[in-house]
C-alpha angles and dihedrals in degrees: 000000000000089000089065091057091049091050092049091051094048099038091108091058094058115101111250092254091056101043091090089065100066091035091056092046092050093049095045104032096135093049093048091062087069095050129090118230087253092055092046091050090053092051093048094041093235134114123273090242089056089055090051092048091049092051094047090051091062 
């Protein structure tokens, strides 16, 4: 879960509109493992490509 540590460290750098993304991921890490990128995108109200970019940036 190293990515959670990275997100926690960099949370202040996220724009206000995007802060809900790492917060949701941190609070729901176990549930997210069961979701597809499409399902996660729908929950976070972002595009599937944004989910992929976010994951690749970790």
